[in-house]
N, CA, C and O atoms as a printed pandas DataFrame, in Angstrom:
     atom_number atom_name residue_name chain_id  residue_number  x_coord  y_coord  z_coord
0              1         N          MET        A               1   12.385    3.286   23.187
1              2        CA          MET        A               1   12.690    3.660   22.587
2              3         C          MET        A               1   10.859    4.792   22.873
3              4         O          MET        A               1    9.811    4.477   23.437
4              5         N          GLU        A               2   11.331    6.204   22.090
5              6        CA          GLU        A               2   10.335    6.726   21.923
6              7         C          GLU        A               2    9.008    6.707   21.720
7              8         O          GLU        A               2    9.275    6.873   20.530
8              9         N          GLN        A               3    7.551    6.653   21.737
9             10        CA          GLN        A               3    6.453    6.368   21.193
10            11         C          GLN        A               3    6.464    7.766   20.473
11            12         O          GLN        A               3    6.599    8.858   21.025
12            13         N          SER        A               4    6.193    7.365   18.315
13            14        CA          SER        A               4    5.550    8.686   17.937
14            15         C          SER        A               4    4.314    9.061   18.344
15            16         O          SER        A               4    3.694    8.008   18.493
16            17         N          ARG        A               5    3.545   10.064   18.630
17            18        CA          ARG        A               5    2.373   10.727   18.313
18            19         C          ARG        A               5    2.048   10.942   17.523
19            20         O          ARG        A               5    2.779   11.779   16.994
20            21         N          THR        A               6    0.875   10.570   16.679
21            22        CA          THR        A               6    0.760   10.831   15.654
22            23         C          THR        A               6   -0.646   10.849   15.684
23            24         O          THR        A               6   -1.202   10.378   16.676
24            25         N          ARG        A               7   -1.784   11.640   14.114
25            26        CA          ARG        A               7   -2.831   11.439   14.657
26            27         C          ARG        A               7   -3.355   11.063   13.601
27            28         O          ARG        A               7   -3.238   11.756   12.589
28            29         N          PRO        A               8   -4.143    9.725   13.591
29            30        CA          PRO        A               8   -4.837    9.187   12.449
30            31         C          PRO        A               8   -5.416   10.384   11.230
31            32         O          PRO        A               8   -6.068   11.386   11.523
32            33         N          PRO        A               9   -5.134   10.116   10.290
33            34        CA          PRO        A               9   -5.209   10.981    9.372
34            35         C          PRO        A               9   -6.906   11.392    9.389
35            36         O          PRO        A               9   -7.715   10.691    9.996
36            37         N          ALA        A              10   -7.191   12.282    8.844
37            38        CA          ALA        A              10   -8.708   12.812    8.765
38            39         C          ALA        A              10   -9.154   12.200    7.181
39            40         O          ALA        A              10   -8.695   11.988    6.059
40            41         N          PRO        A              11  -10.992   12.048    8.399
41            42        CA          PRO        A              11  -11.200   10.816    7.305
42            43         C          PRO        A              11  -11.514   11.761    5.615
43            44         O          PRO        A              11  -11.515   12.991    5.565
44            45         N          ARG        A              12  -11.710   11.020    4.605
45            46        CA          ARG        A              12  -11.771   11.945    3.794
46            47         C          ARG        A              12  -13.191   11.571    3.630
47            48         O          ARG        A              12  -13.696   10.569    4.136
48            49         N          GLN        A              13  -13.966   12.669    2.695
49            50        CA          GLN        A              13  -15.419   13.063    2.536
50            51         C          GLN        A              13  -15.022   11.967    0.971
51            52         O          GLN        A              13  -13.946   11.927    0.375
52            53         N          VAL        A              14  -16.311   11.182    0.649
53            54        CA          VAL        A              14  -16.239   10.920   -0.723
54            55         C          VAL        A              14  -17.554   10.409   -1.267
55            56         O          VAL        A              14  -17.990    9.483   -0.584
56            57         N          LEU        A              15  -18.267   10.722   -2.234
57            58        CA          LEU        A              15  -19.482   11.152   -2.895
58            59         C          LEU        A              15  -20.252    9.165   -3.260
59            60         O          LEU        A              15  -20.076    8.603   -4.341
60            61         N          LEU        A              16  -20.814    8.697   -2.404
61            62        CA          LEU        A              16  -21.670    7.419   -2.683
62            63         C          LEU        A              16  -22.565    7.114   -3.851
63            64         O          LEU        A              16  -23.411    6.315   -3.449
64            65         N          ARG        A              17  -22.694    7.308   -4.722
65            66        CA          ARG        A              17  -24.234    6.505   -5.316
66            67         C          ARG        A              17  -24.792    5.473   -5.248
67            68         O          ARG        A              17  -24.166    4.486   -5.633
68            69         N          LEU        A              18  -26.350    5.277   -4.672
69            70        CA          LEU        A              18  -26.818    4.105   -4.644
70            71         C          LEU        A              18  -27.082    3.530   -5.621
71            72         O          LEU        A              18  -27.073    4.450   -6.438
72            73         N          PRO        A              19  -27.491    2.015   -6.545
73            74        CA          PRO        A              19  -29.035    2.393   -6.754
74            75         C          PRO        A              19  -29.974    2.834   -5.598
75            76         O          PRO        A              19  -29.717    2.975   -4.403
76            77         N          GLU        A              20  -31.187    3.021   -6.312
77            78        CA          GLU        A              20  -32.126    3.536   -5.805
78            79         C          GLU        A              20  -32.911    2.286   -4.416
79            80         O          GLU        A              20  -33.382    2.534   -3.306
80            81         N          ASP        A              21  -32.708    0.767   -5.291
81            82        CA          ASP        A              21  -33.527    0.067   -4.226
82            83         C          ASP        A              21  -32.710   -0.362   -3.205
83            84         O          ASP        A              21  -33.106   -1.125   -2.324
84            85         N          VAL        A              22  -31.069    0.289   -3.300
85            86        CA          VAL        A              22  -29.914   -0.437   -1.986
86            87         C          VAL        A              22  -30.679    0.701   -0.983
87            88         O          VAL        A              22  -31.299    0.612    0.077
88            89         N          ALA        A              23  -30.137    2.314   -2.288
89            90        CA          ALA        A              23  -30.386    3.190   -0.880
90            91         C          ALA        A              23  -31.438    3.399    0.056
91            92         O          ALA        A              23  -31.385    3.805    1.217
92            93         N          ASP        A              24  -32.800    2.907   -0.938
93            94        CA          ASP        A              24  -33.949    2.899    0.492
94            95         C          ASP        A              24  -33.529    1.178    1.489
95            96         O          ASP        A              24  -33.632    0.928    2.690
96            97         N          GLN        A              25  -33.104    0.395    0.431
97            98        CA          GLN        A              25  -33.539   -0.366    2.236
98            99         C          GLN        A              25  -32.078   -0.009    3.010
99           100         O          GLN        A              25  -32.009   -0.666    4.049
100          101         N          LEU        A              26  -30.931    0.819    2.804
101          102        CA          LEU        A              26  -30.404    0.853    3.810
102          103         C          LEU        A              26  -30.868    2.330    4.562
103          104         O          LEU        A              26  -30.527    2.532    5.727
104          105         N          ALA        A              27  -31.549    3.187    3.918
105          106        CA          ALA        A              27  -32.598    3.707    4.366
106          107         C          ALA        A              27  -33.923    3.116    5.723
107          108         O          ALA        A              27  -34.168    3.967    6.578
108          109         N          ARG        A              28  -34.491    2.092    5.819
109          110        CA          ARG        A              28  -35.461    0.945    6.219
110          111         C          ARG        A              28  -34.550    0.541    7.268
111          112         O          ARG        A              28  -34.956    0.567    8.430
112          113         N          THR        A              29  -32.960    0.045    6.915
113          114        CA          THR        A              29  -32.614   -0.914    7.889
114          115         C          THR        A              29  -31.735   -0.223    8.968
115          116         O          THR        A              29  -31.709   -0.665   10.116
116          117         N          VAL        A              30  -30.989    0.906    8.575
117          118        CA          VAL        A              30  -29.911    1.184    9.496
118          119         C          VAL        A              30  -30.602    3.100    9.576
119          120         O          VAL        A              30  -31.163    3.836    8.765
120          121         N          ALA        A              31  -30.098    3.248   11.168
121          122        CA          ALA        A              31  -30.544    4.817   11.543
122          123         C          ALA        A              31  -30.509    5.470   10.820
123          124         O          ALA        A              31  -30.240    4.822    9.809
124          125         N          PRO        A              32  -30.652    6.897   10.478
125          126        CA          PRO        A              32  -30.098    7.548   10.131
126          127         C          PRO        A              32  -28.168    8.198   10.490
127          128         O          PRO        A              32  -27.363    8.355    9.572
128          129         N          ARG        A              33  -27.891    8.418   11.726
129          130        CA          ARG        A              33  -27.063    8.677   12.070
130          131         C          ARG        A              33  -26.279    7.310   13.032
131          132         O          ARG        A              33  -26.171    7.165   14.249
132          133         N          ARG        A              34  -25.791    6.383   11.791
133          134        CA          ARG        A              34  -25.510    5.615   12.166
134          135         C          ARG        A              34  -24.926    4.894   10.434
135          136         O          ARG        A              34  -23.920    4.209   10.247
136          137         N          ARG        A              35  -25.355    5.082    9.999
137          138        CA          ARG        A              35  -25.701    4.950    8.333
138          139         C          ARG        A              35  -23.954    5.506    7.714
139          140         O          ARG        A              35  -23.231    4.770    7.042
140          141         N          ASN        A              36  -23.621    6.775    8.096
141          142        CA          ASN        A              36  -21.988    6.309    7.667
142          143         C          ASN        A              36  -21.029    5.736    8.290
143          144         O          ASN        A              36  -19.940    5.851    7.728
144          145         N          GLN        A              37  -21.043    4.939    9.618
145          146        CA          GLN        A              37  -20.187    3.734    9.738
146          147         C          GLN        A              37  -20.404    2.707    9.748
147          148         O          GLN        A              37  -19.704    1.788   10.172
148          149         N          PHE        A              38  -21.893    2.663    9.063
149          150        CA          PHE        A              38  -21.900    1.251    8.418
150          151         C          PHE        A              38  -21.395    0.919    7.699
151          152         O          PHE        A              38  -20.818   -0.160    7.571
152          153         N          LEU        A              39  -21.553    2.436    6.518
153          154        CA          LEU        A              39  -21.099    2.172    5.449
154          155         C          LEU        A              39  -19.559    1.479    5.410
155          156         O          LEU        A              39  -19.136    0.598    4.662
156          157         N          VAL        A              40  -18.809    2.287    6.616
157          158        CA          VAL        A              40  -17.697    2.199    6.423
158          159         C          VAL        A              40  -16.981    1.421    7.190
159          160         O          VAL        A              40  -15.782    1.487    7.459
160          161         N          ASP        A              41  -18.018    0.461    7.626
161          162        CA          ASP        A              41  -17.523   -1.119    8.197
162          163         C          ASP        A              41  -17.753   -2.239    7.265
163          164         O          ASP        A              41  -16.911   -3.123    7.101
164          165         N          VAL        A              42  -18.743   -2.213    6.730
165          166        CA          VAL        A              42  -18.799   -2.731    5.310
166          167         C          VAL        A              42  -17.862   -2.619    4.439
167          168         O          VAL        A              42  -17.343   -3.595    3.899
168          169         N          VAL        A              43  -17.464   -1.118    4.152
169          170        CA          VAL        A              43  -16.986   -1.231    2.674
170          171         C          VAL        A              43  -15.218   -2.404    3.629
171          172         O          VAL        A              43  -14.698   -3.449    3.238
172          173         N          ALA        A              44  -14.831   -1.376    5.071
173          174        CA          ALA        A              44  -13.395   -1.935    5.264
174          175         C          ALA        A              44  -13.179   -3.294    5.435
175          176         O          ALA        A              44  -12.099   -3.851    5.245
176          177         N          GLU        A              45  -14.586   -4.025    5.927
177          178        CA          GLU        A              45  -14.872   -5.235    5.644
178          179         C          GLU        A              45  -14.451   -5.998    4.011
179          180         O          GLU        A              45  -13.431   -6.609    3.692
180          181         N          ALA        A              46  -15.313   -5.765    3.442
181          182        CA          ALA        A              46  -14.776   -5.850    1.643
182          183         C          ALA        A              46  -13.539   -5.407    1.414
183          184         O          ALA        A              46  -12.722   -5.948    0.669
184          185         N          LEU        A              47  -13.429   -4.719    1.855
185          186        CA          LEU        A              47  -11.390   -4.536    1.402
186          187         C          LEU        A              47  -10.417   -5.292    2.524
187          188         O          LEU        A              47   -9.247   -5.482    2.191
188          189         N          ALA        A              48  -10.717   -5.591    3.423
189          190        CA          ALA        A              48   -9.973   -6.908    4.217
190          191         C          ALA        A              48  -10.323   -8.122    3.866
191          192         O          ALA        A              48   -9.536   -9.058    4.005
192          193         N          ASP        A              49  -11.738   -8.307    3.284
193          194        CA          ASP        A              49  -11.345  -10.272    2.130
194          195         C          ASP        A              49  -11.037   -9.887    1.033
195          196         O          ASP        A              49  -11.063  -10.707    0.115
196          197         N          ARG        A              50  -10.727   -8.805    0.829
197          198        CA          ARG        A              50   -9.996   -8.828   -1.196
198          199         C          ARG        A              50   -8.763   -9.060   -0.967
199          200         O          ARG        A              50   -8.124   -9.891   -1.613
200          201         N          ARG        A              51   -8.150   -8.173    0.222
201          202        CA          ARG        A              51   -6.735   -7.972    0.471
202          203         C          ARG        A              51   -6.569   -9.857    1.458
203          204         O          ARG        A              51   -5.821  -10.648    0.882
204          205         N          ALA        A              52   -6.990  -10.173    2.279
205          206        CA          ALA        A              52   -7.500  -11.762    2.171
206          207         C          ALA        A              52   -6.673  -12.596    1.389
207          208         O          ALA        A              52   -5.530  -13.033    1.525
208          209         N          GLN        A              53   -8.023  -12.754    0.081
209          210        CA          GLN        A              53   -8.120  -13.645   -0.942
210          211         C          GLN        A              53   -6.917  -13.394   -2.013
211          212         O          GLN        A              53   -6.743  -14.216   -2.913
212          213         N          GLN        A              54   -5.972  -12.071   -1.879
213          214        CA          GLN        A              54   -5.112  -11.308   -2.827
214          215         C          GLN        A              54   -3.562  -12.731   -1.692
215          216         O          GLN        A              54   -3.193  -13.865   -1.995
216          217         N          ASP        A              55   -3.253  -12.026   -0.751
217          218        CA          ASP        A              55   -2.874  -12.895    0.064
218          219         C          ASP        A              55   -2.786  -14.723   -0.269
219          220         O          ASP        A              55   -1.867  -15.463   -0.621
220          221         N          ARG        A              56   -3.969  -14.898   -0.007
221          222        CA          ARG        A              56   -4.249  -16.153   -0.439
222          223         C          ARG        A              56   -3.494  -16.916   -2.181
223          224         O          ARG        A              56   -2.655  -17.713   -2.603
224          225         N          ALA        A              57   -4.165  -16.298   -2.464
225          226        CA          ALA        A              57   -3.605  -16.517   -4.230
226          227         C          ALA        A              57   -2.376  -16.101   -4.436
227          228         O          ALA        A              57   -1.930  -16.443   -5.532
228          229         N          LEU        A              58   -1.330  -15.188   -3.456
229          230        CA          LEU        A              58    0.069  -15.341   -3.460
230          231         C          LEU        A              58    0.830  -16.115   -3.295
231          232         O          LEU        A              58    1.834  -16.458   -3.919
232          233         N          ALA        A              59   -0.132  -16.774   -1.470
233          234        CA          ALA        A              59    0.231  -17.942   -1.390
234          235         C          ALA        A              59    0.878  -18.600   -1.608
235          236         O          ALA        A              59    2.046  -18.770   -1.258
236          237         N          GLU        A              60   -0.050  -19.330   -2.516
237          238        CA          GLU        A              60   -0.520  -20.212   -3.524
238          239         C          GLU        A              60    0.142  -20.097   -4.817
239          240         O          GLU        A              60    0.183  -21.066   -5.576
240          241         N          ALA        A              61    0.584  -19.142   -5.072
241          242        CA          ALA        A              61    1.323  -19.413   -6.860
242          243         C          ALA        A              61    2.866  -19.157   -5.601
243          244         O          ALA        A              61    3.507  -20.174   -5.866
244          245         N          ALA        A              62    3.323  -18.743   -4.992
245          246        CA          ALA        A              62    4.398  -18.645   -4.125
246          247         C          ALA        A              62    4.784  -20.680   -3.868
247          248         O          ALA        A              62    5.894  -21.203   -3.958
248          249         N          GLN        A              63    3.719  -21.244   -3.614
249          250        CA          GLN        A              63    3.841  -22.604   -2.761
250          251         C          GLN        A              63    4.153  -23.390   -3.867
251          252         O          GLN        A              63    4.955  -24.317   -3.757
252          253         N          TYR        A              64    3.395  -23.017   -5.327
253          254        CA          TYR        A              64    3.356  -23.737   -6.458
254          255         C          TYR        A              64    4.715  -23.147   -7.482
255          256         O          TYR        A              64    4.963  -23.425   -8.656
256          257         N          LEU        A              65    5.397  -22.300   -6.585
257          258        CA          LEU        A              65    6.612  -22.173   -7.742
258          259         C          LEU        A              65    7.454  -22.383   -6.896
259          260         O          LEU        A              65    8.510  -21.963   -7.370
260          261         N          ASN        A              66    7.705  -22.973   -5.456
261          262        CA          ASN        A              66    8.799  -23.657   -4.664
262          263         C          ASN        A              66    8.371  -25.011   -5.024
263          264         O          ASN        A              66    9.255  -25.734   -5.484
264          265         N          GLU        A              67    7.351  -25.434   -4.925
265          266        CA          GLU        A              67    7.066  -26.903   -5.645
266          267         C          GLU        A              67    8.284  -27.174   -7.306
267          268         O          GLU        A              67    9.459  -27.499   -7.481
268          269         N          LEU        A              68    7.172  -26.824   -8.133
269          270        CA          LEU        A              68    8.447  -26.562   -8.832
270          271         C          LEU        A              68    9.807  -26.350   -9.161
271          272         O          LEU        A              68   10.366  -26.736  -10.187
272          273         N          GLU        A              69   10.191  -25.856   -8.436
273          274        CA          GLU        A              69   11.182  -25.772   -8.262
274          275         C          GLU        A              69   12.573  -26.463   -7.552
275          276         O          GLU        A              69   13.768  -26.630   -7.799
276          277         N          ALA        A              70   11.411  -26.787   -6.340
277          278        CA          ALA        A              70   11.457  -28.423   -6.162
278          279         C          ALA        A              70   11.641  -29.596   -7.001
279          280         O          ALA        A              70   12.432  -30.490   -6.699
280          281         N          LYS        A              71   10.927  -29.608   -8.042
281          282        CA          LYS        A              71   11.379  -31.276   -8.583
282          283         C          LYS        A              71   12.257  -30.365  -10.094
283          284         O          LYS        A              71   12.716  -30.979  -11.057
284          285         N          HIS        A              72   12.289  -29.227   -9.975
285          286        CA          HIS        A              72   13.048  -28.479  -11.303
286          287         C          HIS        A              72   14.585  -27.791  -10.984
287          288         O          HIS        A              72   14.658  -26.563  -11.003
288          289         N          PRO        A              73   15.340  -28.286  -10.803
289          290        CA          PRO        A              73   16.601  -26.950  -10.226
290          291         C          PRO        A              73   16.942  -26.133  -11.288
291          292         O          PRO        A              73   17.739  -25.259  -10.946
292          293         N          GLU        A              74   16.598  -26.101  -12.553
293          294        CA          GLU        A              74   17.022  -25.385  -12.885
294          295         C          GLU        A              74   16.270  -24.220  -13.237
295          296         O          GLU        A              74   16.764  -23.355  -13.961
296          297         N          LEU        A              75   14.790  -24.110  -12.652
297          298        CA          LEU        A              75   14.072  -22.485  -12.751
298          299         C          LEU        A              75   14.568  -21.816  -11.033
299          300         O          LEU        A              75   14.605  -20.622  -10.735
300          301         N          ALA        A              76   15.067  -23.567   -9.666
301          302        CA          ALA        A              76   15.807  -22.520   -9.378
302          303         C          ALA        A              76   16.905  -21.789   -9.630
303          304         O          ALA        A              76   16.980  -20.928   -8.754
304          305         N          ARG        A              77   17.896  -21.695  -10.480
305          306        CA          ARG        A              77   18.991  -21.208  -10.733
306          307         C          ARG        A              77   18.654  -20.122  -11.641
307          308         O          ARG        A              77   19.377  -19.141  -11.808
308          309         N          ASP        A              78   17.551  -20.316  -12.218
309          310        CA          ASP        A              78   17.367  -19.221  -12.798
310          311         C          ASP        A              78   16.700  -18.100  -11.893
311          312         O          ASP        A              78   17.046  -16.994  -12.308
312          313         N          THR        A              79   16.042  -18.040  -11.034
313          314        CA          THR        A              79   14.540  -17.608   -9.925
314          315         C          THR        A              79   16.443  -16.503   -9.047
315          316         O          THR        A              79   16.717  -15.306   -8.963
316          317         N          ASP        A              80   17.147  -17.697   -8.658
317          318        CA          ASP        A              80   18.375  -16.427   -8.303
318          319         C          ASP        A              80   18.896  -16.063   -9.031
319          320         O          ASP        A              80   18.934  -14.838   -8.918
320          321         N          GLU        A              81   19.671  -16.570  -10.262
321          322        CA          GLU        A              81   20.441  -15.294  -11.265
322          323         C          GLU        A              81   19.392  -13.748  -11.255
323          324         O          GLU        A              81   19.804  -12.636  -10.922
324          325         N          TRP        A              82   18.219  -14.026  -11.638
325          326        CA          TRP        A              82   16.985  -13.117  -11.430
326          327         C          TRP        A              82   17.735  -12.312  -10.709
327          328         O          TRP        A              82   18.764  -11.722  -11.039
328          329         N          VAL        A              83   16.787  -12.318   -9.031
329          330        CA          VAL        A              83   17.205  -12.506   -7.320
330          331         C          VAL        A              83   18.275  -11.533   -7.763
331          332         O          VAL        A              83   18.055  -10.347   -8.004
332          333         N          ASN        A              84   19.397  -12.101   -7.846
333          334        CA          ASN        A              84   21.377  -11.690   -7.631
334          335         C          ASN        A              84   21.908   -9.840   -8.594
335          336         O          ASN        A              84   22.648   -8.925   -8.237
336          337         N          ALA        A              85   20.972  -10.085   -9.977
337          338        CA          ALA        A              85   20.904   -9.916  -10.762
338          339         C          ALA        A              85   21.458   -8.330  -10.544
339          340         O          ALA        A              85   20.909   -7.866   -9.544
340          341         N          THR        A              86   22.374   -7.363  -11.172
341          342        CA          THR        A              86   22.503   -6.077  -11.010
342          343         C          THR        A              86   22.135   -5.176  -12.210
343          344         O          THR        A              86   22.922   -4.997  -13.139
344          345         N          LEU        A              87   21.037   -4.673  -12.158
345          346        CA          LEU        A              87   20.291   -3.955  -13.293
346          347         C          LEU        A              87   20.698   -2.697  -13.667
347          348         O          LEU        A              87   20.238   -2.029  -14.593
348          349         N          THR        A              88   21.662   -2.374  -12.838
349          350        CA          THR        A              88   22.346   -1.092  -13.396
350          351         C          THR        A              88   24.341   -0.670  -12.829
351          352         O          THR        A              88   25.236   -0.788  -11.991
352          353         N          GLU        A              89   24.212   -0.518  -13.206
353          354        CA          GLU        A              89   26.030    0.168  -11.543
354          355         C          GLU        A              89   25.586    1.196  -11.536
355          356         O          GLU        A              89   24.761    1.824  -12.200
356          357         N          PRO        A              90   26.473    1.421  -10.347
357          358        CA          PRO        A              90   26.223    1.973   -9.231
358          359         C          PRO        A              90   25.996    3.164   -9.656
359          360         O          PRO        A              90   26.764    3.180  -10.619
360          361         N          VAL        A              91   25.248    4.691   -9.634
361          362        CA          VAL        A              91   25.132    6.032  -10.087
362          363         C          VAL        A              91   26.402    6.709  -10.515
363          364         O          VAL        A              91   26.527    7.399  -11.527
364          365         N          ASP        A              92   27.781    6.298   -9.195
365          366        CA          ASP        A              92   28.994    6.475   -8.910
366          367         C          ASP        A              92   29.655    6.560   -9.941
367          368         O          ASP        A              92   30.282    7.524  -10.379
368          369         N          THR        A              93   29.486    5.250  -10.468
369          370        CA          THR        A              93   30.071    4.871  -11.819
370          371         C          THR        A              93   30.089    6.134  -13.067
371          372         O          THR        A              93   30.978    6.939  -13.345
372          373         N          TRP        A              94   28.645    5.917  -13.703
373          374        CA          TRP        A              94   28.418    6.055  -14.453
374          375         C          TRP        A              94   28.076    7.782  -14.598
375          376         O          TRP        A              94   27.678    8.185  -15.691
376          377         N          ASP        A              95   28.245    8.725  -13.494
377          378        CA          ASP        A              95   28.134    9.571  -13.339
378          379         C          ASP        A              95   29.127   10.800  -12.425
379          380         O          ASP        A              95   28.666   11.214  -11.361
380          381         N          PRO        A              96   30.650   11.387  -12.984
381          382        CA          PRO        A              96   31.601   11.261  -12.711
382          383         C          PRO        A              96   30.942   12.815  -10.970
383          384         O          PRO        A              96   31.256   13.132   -9.822
384          385         N          ASP        A              97   30.066   13.126  -11.933
385          386        CA          ASP        A              97   30.120   14.709  -11.099
386          387         C          ASP        A              97   28.480   14.140   -9.848
387          388         O          ASP        A              97   27.737   14.954   -9.301
388          389         N          PHE        A              98   28.375   12.758   -9.744
389          390        CA          PHE        A              98   27.387   12.856   -8.510
390          391         C          PHE        A              98   27.883   13.115   -7.620
391          392         O          PHE        A              98   29.095   13.210   -7.814
392          393         N          ASP        A              99   27.487   13.373   -6.278
393          394        CA          ASP        A              99   28.074   13.379   -5.145
394          395         C          ASP        A              99   27.025   13.148   -3.862
395          396         O          ASP        A              99   25.998   13.672   -3.430
396          397         N          ARG        A             100   28.085   11.826   -3.456
397          398        CA          ARG        A             100   26.946   10.767   -2.674
398          399         C          ARG        A             100   26.460   11.684   -1.253
399          400         O          ARG        A             100   25.388   11.779   -0.656
400          401         N          ASP        A             101   28.000   12.370   -1.024
401          402        CA          ASP        A             101   27.361   12.873    0.665
402          403         C          ASP        A             101   26.126   14.122    0.872
403          404         O          ASP        A             101   25.344   14.512    1.739
404          405         N          ALA        A             102   26.606   14.505   -0.805
405          406        CA          ALA        A             102   25.399   16.113   -0.644
406          407         C          ALA        A             102   24.312   15.363   -1.290
407          408         O          ALA        A             102   23.333   16.048   -0.994
408          409         N          PHE        A             103   23.829   14.244   -2.086
409          410        CA          PHE        A             103   22.714   13.572   -2.305
410          411         C          PHE        A             103   21.768   12.982   -1.112
411          412         O          PHE        A             103   20.577   13.277   -1.012
412          413         N          GLU        A             104   22.543   12.005   -0.113
413          414        CA          GLU        A             104   22.171   11.365    1.146
414          415         C          GLU        A             104   21.555   13.368    2.314
415          416         O          GLU        A             104   20.601   13.678    3.028
416          417         N          LEU        A             105   22.739   14.041    1.841
417          418        CA          LEU        A             105   22.232   15.412    2.967
418          419         C          LEU        A             105   21.052   15.743    2.666
419          420         O          LEU        A             105   20.126   15.564    3.458
420          421         N          GLY        A             106   20.862   16.361    1.296
421          422        CA          GLY        A             106   19.670   16.366    0.732
422          423         C          GLY        A             106   18.863   15.302    1.196
423          424         O          GLY        A             106   18.326   15.340    2.302
424          425         N          PHE        A             107   18.748   14.348    0.405
425          426        CA          PHE        A             107   17.346   13.591    1.382
426          427         C          PHE        A             107   17.571   13.594    2.246
427          428         O          PHE        A             107   16.659   14.323    2.637
428          429         N          ALA        A             108   18.332   13.277    3.451
429          430        CA          ALA        A             108   17.853   13.235    4.966
430          431         C          ALA        A             108   16.611   14.632    4.969
431          432         O          ALA        A             108   15.384   14.640    5.060
432          433         N          GLU        A             109   17.586   15.650    4.832
433          434        CA          GLU        A             109   16.414   16.882    4.638
434          435         C          GLU        A             109   14.639   17.293    4.288
435          436         O          GLU        A             109   13.801   17.853    4.994
436          437         N          ALA        A             110   14.547   16.625    2.627
437          438        CA          ALA        A             110   13.669   16.033    2.185
438          439         C          ALA        A             110   12.580   15.062    3.234
439          440         O          ALA        A             110   11.375   15.009    3.480
440          441         N          GLN        A             111   13.736   14.425    3.613
441          442        CA          GLN        A             111   12.287   13.453    3.952
442          443         C          GLN        A             111   11.700   14.043    5.657
443          444         O          GLN        A             111   10.570   13.931    6.133
444          445         N          ALA        A             112   13.093   14.750    6.350
445          446        CA          ALA        A             112   12.544   15.522    8.020
446          447         C          ALA        A             112   11.781   15.836    7.346
447          448         O          ALA        A             112   10.731   15.195    7.368
448          449         N          ALA        A             113   11.934   17.146    6.268
449          450        CA          ALA        A             113   10.901   18.150    5.830
450          451         C          ALA        A             113    9.547   17.768    5.746
451          452         O          ALA        A             113    8.588   18.337    6.266
452          453         N          ARG        A             114    9.555   16.540    4.900
453          454        CA          ARG        A             114    8.392   15.179    4.730
454          455         C          ARG        A             114    7.569   15.191    5.741
455          456         O          ARG        A             114    6.371   15.451    5.626
456          457         N          CYS        A             115    8.141   14.910    6.814
457          458        CA          CYS        A             115    7.801   14.092    8.021
458          459         C          CYS        A             115    7.130   15.341    9.138
459          460         O          CYS        A             115    6.468   14.834   10.043
460          461         N          ALA        A             116    7.232   17.042    9.184
461          462        CA          ALA        A             116    7.411   17.629    9.638
462          463         C          ALA        A             116    6.015   18.185    9.099
463          464         O          ALA        A             116    5.189   18.825    9.749
464          465         N          ALA        A             117    5.951   17.832    7.895
465          466        CA          ALA        A             117    4.625   19.053    7.517
466          467         C          ALA        A             117    3.426   18.515    7.902
467          468         O          ALA        A             117    3.280   17.373    8.339
468          469         N          PRO        A             118    2.643   19.261    7.757
469          470        CA          PRO        A             118    1.171   18.302    8.752
470          471         C          PRO        A             118    0.796   17.891    6.723
471          472         O          PRO        A             118    1.124   18.410    5.657
472          473         N          ALA        A             119   -0.231   16.422    7.249
473          474        CA          ALA        A             119   -0.536   15.832    6.460
474          475         C          ALA        A             119   -2.024   16.678    5.850
475          476         O          ALA        A             119   -3.001   17.298    6.269
476          477         N          PRO        A             120   -1.321   16.145    4.434
477          478        CA          PRO        A             120   -2.316   17.355    3.243
478          479         C          PRO        A             120   -3.640   16.612    3.321
479          480         O          PRO        A             120   -3.852   15.400    3.349
480          481         N          THR        A             121   -4.760   17.991    3.360
481          482        CA          THR        A             121   -6.245   17.612    3.806
482          483         C          THR        A             121   -6.660   18.023    1.915
483          484         O          THR        A             121   -5.914   18.467    1.041
484          485         N          ASP        A             122   -8.232   17.614    1.854
485          486        CA          ASP        A             122   -8.570   17.097    0.859
486          487         C          ASP        A             122   -9.837   18.613    0.655
487          488         O          ASP        A             122  -10.835   18.525    1.370
488          489         N          PRO        A             123   -9.766   19.508   -0.002
489          490        CA          PRO        A             123  -10.800   19.948   -0.157
490          491         C          PRO        A             123  -12.021   19.757   -0.100
491          492         O          PRO        A             123  -12.521   18.994   -0.927
492          493         N          GLN        A             124  -13.174   20.651    1.289
493          494        CA          GLN        A             124  -14.365   20.299    0.874
494          495         C          GLN        A             124  -14.742   21.012    0.107
495          496         O          GLN        A             124  -14.374   22.150   -0.184
496          497         N          PRO        A             125  -16.218   19.806   -0.630
497          498        CA          PRO        A             125  -17.024   20.732   -1.454
498          499         C          PRO        A             125  -17.927   22.041   -1.047
499          500         O          PRO        A             125  -18.524   22.674   -1.918
C-alpha cells in the first residue's frame, strides 16, 4: 500500500484577547518564545477533554437506550424501522433525465481536482 505524503496544514493565526490579569500571569510564568506553544498545548488539551466528555456522554446515552430497548422491545422495533427507512426514492426514479454515469464521472473528476489542489491558506493580517 502506498503511503501518501501530505503536509500538515499550515498553522492559522488567530487573535486571542486575554483578560489583563491572565495576560500578566502568562507573561510572568511562560518565557516569551514558549508562550505560543504553551497556549497551543493548553487549548489542545482542553479540546481533547471536551471531546472525551462528549464521547462519554454519547456512550452513556447509547448504553441507556440499549437498556431501554432490552426492557421494551417495541422501542427496538421502532429504532430498526427508523434506521432502515428510505427517506426518498433513488434519483433515477423521479428524474428521468438523470445520467448516473455522467454524474459519477463528474463527481470523480471533482474529487480528484479537490485532492490535487493546494490547501487554502488564510490571508495574513
